[in-house]
Every structure is written in C-alpha cells, then in structure tokens.
C-alpha positions as CSV (number, residue, x, y, z in Angstrom):
1,M,21.0,29.0,-47.3
2,I,20.8,27.3,-50.6
3,I,20.9,29.3,-53.6
4,L,20.4,26.6,-56.5
5,N,19.0,23.0,-55.8
6,Q,19.9,20.7,-58.6
7,R,17.3,21.0,-61.0
8,Q,17.7,24.6,-60.7
9,I,21.3,24.0,-61.8
10,Q,20.9,21.8,-64.1
11,Q,19.1,24.5,-66.4
12,K,21.9,26.8,-65.6
13,I,24.3,24.0,-67.2
14,K,21.8,23.3,-70.2
15,R,21.2,27.2,-71.0
16,M,25.3,28.1,-70.7
17,A,25.7,24.8,-73.1
18,I,23.0,26.5,-75.4
19,E,24.8,29.5,-75.0
20,I,28.4,28.2,-75.5
21,F,26.7,26.2,-79.0
22,E,25.0,28.8,-80.6
23,A,28.8,31.3,-80.1
24,H,30.6,28.4,-81.7
25,A,28.1,26.5,-84.0
26,D,30.5,26.9,-86.8
27,E,33.4,24.9,-85.0
28,S,33.9,21.3,-84.8
29,T,35.3,21.2,-82.1
30,I,36.1,23.3,-78.7
31,V,38.5,23.0,-75.9
32,L,36.5,23.0,-72.3
33,A,39.2,23.4,-69.4
34,G,38.0,22.3,-65.9
35,V,39.8,24.5,-62.9
36,N,40.7,22.1,-60.4
37,S,38.4,19.0,-59.3
38,K,34.7,21.4,-59.1
39,G,35.5,23.0,-62.7
40,L,36.4,19.9,-64.4
41,V,33.2,18.0,-63.0
42,L,31.2,21.1,-64.4
43,A,33.1,20.9,-67.7
44,H,32.1,17.4,-67.9
45,L,28.4,17.9,-67.1
46,I,28.3,21.1,-69.6
47,A,30.3,18.7,-72.5
48,Q,27.2,16.5,-71.9
49,E,25.1,18.7,-72.7
50,I,26.3,20.3,-75.7
51,E,26.7,16.7,-76.8
52,Q,23.1,15.8,-76.6
53,L,22.3,19.3,-78.4
54,S,24.7,19.3,-81.2
55,S,27.3,17.9,-83.1
56,L,30.0,19.8,-82.0
57,K,32.0,18.4,-80.0
58,A,33.7,19.3,-76.3
59,T,37.3,17.8,-75.5
60,I,37.9,17.8,-71.7
61,C,40.8,19.0,-70.0
62,N,41.9,19.9,-66.7
63,L,43.5,23.4,-65.5
64,N,45.4,22.3,-62.6
65,L,46.1,25.0,-60.1
66,N,46.6,25.7,-56.6
67,P,44.6,29.4,-56.1
68,A,45.9,29.8,-52.3
69,E,49.4,30.1,-53.9
70,P,49.6,29.9,-57.5
71,L,53.2,31.1,-57.5
72,K,54.5,28.2,-55.1
73,H,53.2,25.8,-57.3
74,P,53.2,24.4,-61.0
75,I,50.0,25.5,-62.9
76,S,49.2,22.7,-66.1
77,L,47.1,21.9,-68.5
78,S,46.3,18.2,-68.9
79,L,46.4,18.6,-73.1
80,E,49.3,18.6,-74.9
81,H,49.8,22.5,-76.4
82,K,49.8,21.3,-79.7
83,L,46.1,20.1,-79.7
84,L,45.3,23.5,-78.4
85,K,46.4,25.7,-80.9
86,N,44.0,27.3,-83.2
87,K,41.0,25.8,-80.9
88,V,38.5,27.8,-79.1
89,M,38.9,27.1,-75.4
90,I,36.8,27.8,-72.5
91,L,37.5,27.8,-69.1
92,V,35.5,26.7,-67.0
93,D,34.9,26.9,-63.1
94,D,32.1,26.3,-60.6
95,V,32.8,30.2,-58.6
96,L,34.3,33.3,-60.3
97,N,35.1,35.7,-57.3
98,T,38.2,38.2,-57.3
99,G,39.5,36.6,-60.3
100,R,42.4,35.9,-59.3
101,T,42.5,32.3,-60.1
102,M,41.4,32.6,-63.8
103,F,43.6,35.2,-64.2
104,F,46.7,32.7,-62.8
105,G,44.8,29.8,-65.1
106,F,45.7,32.1,-68.4
107,K,49.4,31.2,-67.7
108,P,49.7,27.9,-69.3
109,I,47.7,29.4,-72.2
110,M,50.2,31.8,-72.9
111,D,52.1,29.1,-74.7
112,V,50.0,28.3,-77.3
113,I,47.9,30.4,-79.4
114,P,44.2,29.0,-79.2
115,K,41.6,30.7,-81.3
116,K,39.8,32.6,-79.0
117,V,39.3,32.4,-75.1
118,E,36.6,32.1,-72.7
119,I,35.2,32.0,-69.4
120,C,32.0,29.7,-68.0
121,V,31.2,29.7,-64.5
122,L,28.6,28.3,-62.5
123,I,28.3,31.4,-60.1
124,E,29.7,34.9,-60.5
125,R,30.3,37.0,-57.4
126,M,30.9,41.1,-57.7
127,H,34.6,41.0,-55.9
128,K,36.9,41.8,-58.8
129,S,40.3,42.5,-58.7
130,F,41.5,41.1,-61.3
131,P,40.3,42.2,-65.0
132,I,38.4,39.5,-65.5
133,R,34.8,38.5,-67.3
134,A,32.9,35.3,-67.7
135,D,31.8,35.1,-70.9
136,Y,29.2,32.7,-69.9
137,V,27.6,32.5,-66.4
138,G,24.6,30.8,-64.7
139,M,23.9,33.1,-62.1
140,K,25.5,36.7,-60.7
141,L,24.7,36.9,-57.2
142,A,25.7,39.9,-54.7
143,T,27.4,38.9,-51.8
144,T,29.4,40.5,-49.0
145,I,33.0,39.7,-49.3
146,K,33.0,37.5,-46.0
147,Q,29.8,35.5,-47.3
148,N,31.3,32.3,-48.9
149,I,29.3,30.1,-51.7
150,E,29.5,26.1,-51.8
151,V,28.7,24.4,-54.9
152,Y,28.5,20.2,-54.0
153,F,28.6,17.6,-56.6
154,D,28.0,14.2,-55.6
155,Q,29.6,11.9,-58.4
156,S,29.0,14.1,-61.7
157,V,25.9,15.6,-60.4
158,A,25.6,19.1,-59.6
159,L,23.6,18.9,-56.2
160,E,23.2,22.3,-54.3
161,V,24.7,25.5,-54.3
162,Q,24.6,26.6,-50.6
163,L,25.4,30.9,-49.5
164,T,27.4,30.6,-46.2
C-alpha cells in the first residue's frame, strides 16, 4: 500500500526544510549527516530545499553504519571531526523505528563537540526501544511491529513510501 506519493514526499521535504531553516536561521552553516544511502539521498534533497529558501548553507556528510550489526563494523562520518566542532548537526534518515540505528549513529559524534545535534526523518514509527526522538518529522505512522515501511528513491528523487 502506498502511504506517500512523490508529490506528497516533496511537500514533506519542503516543510522539514522550512522548519530546519526557522530553527537555525541565525547559523551560516549546518551539517546534514545522512544515514547510509537513503538517509544521504534525503539529506541532499533537504539541503537543496534549504538553499532554495534561504542563505543557510548545508554541508552534507555520510554517516555509515550497519544497522543489523552496529558493533561488528566501524561507524564513521565522511567529514573530518574538526569540521563538525561547534556546528549544528542534523542526522537524517528515511525511517525511524526503534531508534537503534540513530542511537549507534551518535557514536562517532561523541569524538566531537558539536553545537547541537538533532534528528530528521521522513517517517517516524512508534516502536521505540531506545530513547531517540526526531526533531523534524515528515509523517508519524502507527504500524504493527510486523509491518515494514520502505522509501523508494530513483536517482536522488523520492518516489514513494510503501507499507508492506
């Protein structure tokens, strides 16, 4: 079942970009850290919207981790730590479910002292196992634990969100 189509996703992304800009209008630059591939695509889409709306610049980096086995593989950021110091960082992912991925995503950030860390997700589900809360949310969705949410992208364009 399709939950959001391409037009609706674009509206959600634009709204989140506006909220991010409003919260950080006094900053010159923020860092959007996209979690793995889908989070990175979403971070780029949000950055494009922010830069169309304002003079706020968004630096993009990749937060790379293995959500299935976060302790067996390195968790890394694609930016040097010195570039993150005293910056507003926003971790971006397509879906927030239990909070586990974001929880482990904080690990490399512990080596830096950013000005602020926030979370932005397109879809937030309600099955928290970790104390993680999203600051910017495209859509909150109540699902059963057995259901799955998939966000589909095609060449940096969000196509749809499906519930299976």
